[in-house]
Each structure stands twice: as structure tokens, then as C-alpha cells.
N, C-alpha and C positions, 0 to 999 in steps of 0.2 A: 432681366428675365421676369416673367409674370410671377407674382407672389403666390397665386394659386398653384402654379406648376411646381414651384420650389417646395411648398408645403406638402404637395402630393408625393413628390420624390422622397422627401424626408420620411413621410409616413410609410411609404413602400419599403424603404430601407429598414425602418424600425420593425415592420412586420416580418421582413426576411430575417432580421437578426433574431427575433423571437422564435421563428420557425427553426433556425439553425441551432439555437439552444435546446429546443425540443428534440431535434435529431440527435444531438450530443448526449442528452439524457437517455434516449432509447439505446444508443450504442453502449453506454455504461451499463445499462440493464443487461444487454446481451452478453457483454464481457463477464459480468459477475455471475449470471446464470450458467455460463459455460464453465467458469471456475468451480462453482458448486457441483456441477455434474461431474467434472473431471475428478474432483476430490472424492466424491462418493464412489466413483468407479475404482479409484486407486485404493481406497480403504477396504473395498470389498475383495481385493485380490491379494496375492502374496507380495512381500516386500522385494524390491530390487536391491542389488548391491549399491552401496553409497557411491563408490568410486565410478562404477559404470554409469549410473544415472547422471552424475555430474558432468559426464562427457557431452550431454545434451544441454543446450542453452536455455530451453524453455519447456513449459508443460508443468504438470503436477504429478509427482511420483511418491508412492509409499516406499520408503527405503529403510535399510538397516545395515550397519557395518561399524567397524571400529575406526576411531579417529583420535588424533592427538591434538589437544588444545595448545595453541601457539602463544608465545610471550608477547601478546599485543595488548594495547590498552582496552579498558572496558568501554563499551559503546552503549549509551542509553538513548532509547527512542522516546521522545517526550510526547505528552498529551495522549496517553493510552488509557482507555476506559476498561474497567472490569466491574460490571454491574453499575452501581451508581457512583463508584469512586474513580478518581482520576489519578493516574500514576505514570510509571515509566517501565519500559521493557528492556531487559538486559540482553545484549548481543555480544558474543565472544567468537573469536576465529578459531577454527579447527581444520586440520589437514587429514584427509583419509589415510589410514594406515597402509593401504595398498598403493598409495601414491595418487597424485592427481591434484586438481586445483583446490586450494583452501576455500572454505566457505564460512559465512556467518551463521551462528547457531543461536536461535531464540531460546534463551534460558528462563523466560518467564517474566512475570509482572510483580512490581513492588510499588507500594503507595508513595506519594510525594510528601516530603516533610513540609511543615508550614513555612519554613525559611527557604524552600526550594533547593536545599542542599542535596547533592547526589547521594544515594544510598552507599554506605561503606561496606560493600560486599565485593568479593574478588571473583574472577573467572576460575573455573576448574583448572586443574593442572594434570598433566600426564595423559595417558591413553585411556579411553572409555568406550564402552559399547553404546552406540547411539541408534535411535530409531525415531521415525516420525514422518512428516510430510515435507518433501522438497517442493517449495512453492516460489512464485515470484515475490519480490519484496512488497511490503504493504503499499497500497496505491497512494499516489501523491496528488493533492489538489493543485492549487496555484503555487508555483515556485517563487515565493516571495522571500527575499533576503537570503543570507547564508544558511545552508542546510546543515552545517556541521561546525561546531566550535569546541575548542579545548577548554575544560573546566575541572578544577580540583583533581588533576592527574588522570582524568578520563575524558571522554568525548561525549558531547550532548548533540543529538541530531533531531531536527524537526521533520526530516524526511529521510528515508533509508534508500541510499543509492550505493550499491557495492563498489561501483567504479569510483565514485567520489570518496568513499571511505579508504580504498586502497591508495588513492592519490594522496590523501592526507597522512596516511601511515607510510611514510616514505621508505621505511626499511621492510615493508611487507609486500610480497608478490601479489599479482592481480587476484582479486577474489572472484569466486563464481557468481554468475548473474542471479542465481536463485539462492534462497536462504532455507535453513532447516527449521521447521516448526517441530520442536522436540516433543515426543510422545510424553504425556503426563506420567506414564508408568515407568519411565526412565528415572532412576534415583539421583537426579541432578537438578539444580536450579530451584526455581520458585513457582508460584501459582501460574498455571497455564492450562490451555486446552488446544484442540485442533480445529476450532471454529475459525474459518477463513475470514469472515466478515464481521467479527465481533466488535471492531473499532471503526466501522464505516457504515455507510448507508446500505440497507438490503436492496435487492433488485426492485421490489415493489415500490419503494420510495422514489427511485429514479423514474419509473413509469408514471407515478403521480405528478412529479415535477414536469415531465414531458407533456402531460395533458394540460397543465397550467400554462406552459409556454406556448403550446399550440393554440390554446384558448385566447391568450393575449394577442397572438398573431391574427387570429380570425376577428377578434374585436377591433383591432386597429384597422383592418381592411373594411369592416362594416362602417366604422366611423368615417373613413375616407370617402366611401361611396355616398353615405348620407350627406356629408358636408358638400360634396361636389354637386349632388342633385339639388340641394337647397340653393346653392349659389347660382346655378343655371336658372332656376325659377325666379 
């Protein structure tokens, strides 16, 4: 096969790959803008009952209700930022008092010790009045390696997947697909807020990356055209 043709095909594939990455970044921007709009609308309205909202598998809802924390291990989500500090977020399982699917409750952020030892705090016990935002789990980037490992009598997660957690906790029923971001006004847990994208890229960053990928795709096409024109001359 002609060498010029091979290089042209490779260049076109590279340009298409760059363009596809740009489209993916735009889709991430759209998803996050939708989540922010849904959270703003939910916070502006009255809360829904926790058990009733859990019957729906998706969306963002402002909820309130009583729930009983179950005797499950502590779950720590690693690599969580709060300001300039890096720490972990504590998740514990709770079941609505009215019945329904148990869910993971975000009980807030704690800093990481220099030796990376898990914080020695326990999950709440008994029944409590809970309120906050019922949201999808934190977004996941590339799924590299195991997402959940047992450590020091608790579990350390690099990504939060309720189905994966319930499979690891063999004596626990299936967990709800959404998690509860606990309202800071609830007298439980640790430092927290209701900001959805506090530990990930804002929508504007995704648009900026999309422009860069589309720019690389265009530059690759221009280089291909120029090189082919020079070779013909």
C-alpha cells in the first residue's frame, strides 16, 4: 500500500479520535449543567418523602424522612477535596423507616492522616430524621483497578457504585442507585455541603477541553492537507 495513503488514513483516524473526545467533553458538560439545574429546582421546592423518592431510580430530589442506620461497615470514598485539602468522605447505609430500599448516606468529609490510616469514626446508630438531596453517586472517570477494598475493618472505595458495594457486603440487601447528600443542618456526621460538583470539573472546564480537542482535530486535518499538496508539487 502506498505510504502516503497509509499516513493519510492514520492522520484521519487521529483527527476523528480528537473530534470524538471533543464530543465526549461536550456531553459531560451537558450532563453536569443538567444536574446543576435539577438540583437548583429541587432545592427551591418542598421536600419529598424519602421512601417515596427512593422508588424512582434516577433524578435529583430534595427529600426528608426518618431512616434507621444499618449494621454495615463504614465506607470511605478516597481522593475527596474540600478547599485545598484532600481527604475522604464517609458513607453509611440506612433504611427508610417507612420501608423501602436501603441507601448510602453521605456523612461528610474528614482529612487523611499522613500514614493514610482510615479515620476511627463510627457510623450513626438507630433511627434519625434525615434530609438532603437524593442524587446519583459521584461521577467516575476511567475504571482502573478494583474500586473497593477492605481495610482496617472498613471499606475503601476509589469510585462509588452502590451495586458494587452491595455485592461486596454479602449480608446486605441491594442498595438504592442514588445516594443521600445529607443537609449540613442535620446534626449528624462531619463537614459537608450540598454542592454537587465540589470534587469534579465544572461544566466550563469540559467546554474548554472540548475546544482544545476540536482544535487538535482541525490542526491535524490542516497538516494532512498541506503535506499532501506539497507532495503533489
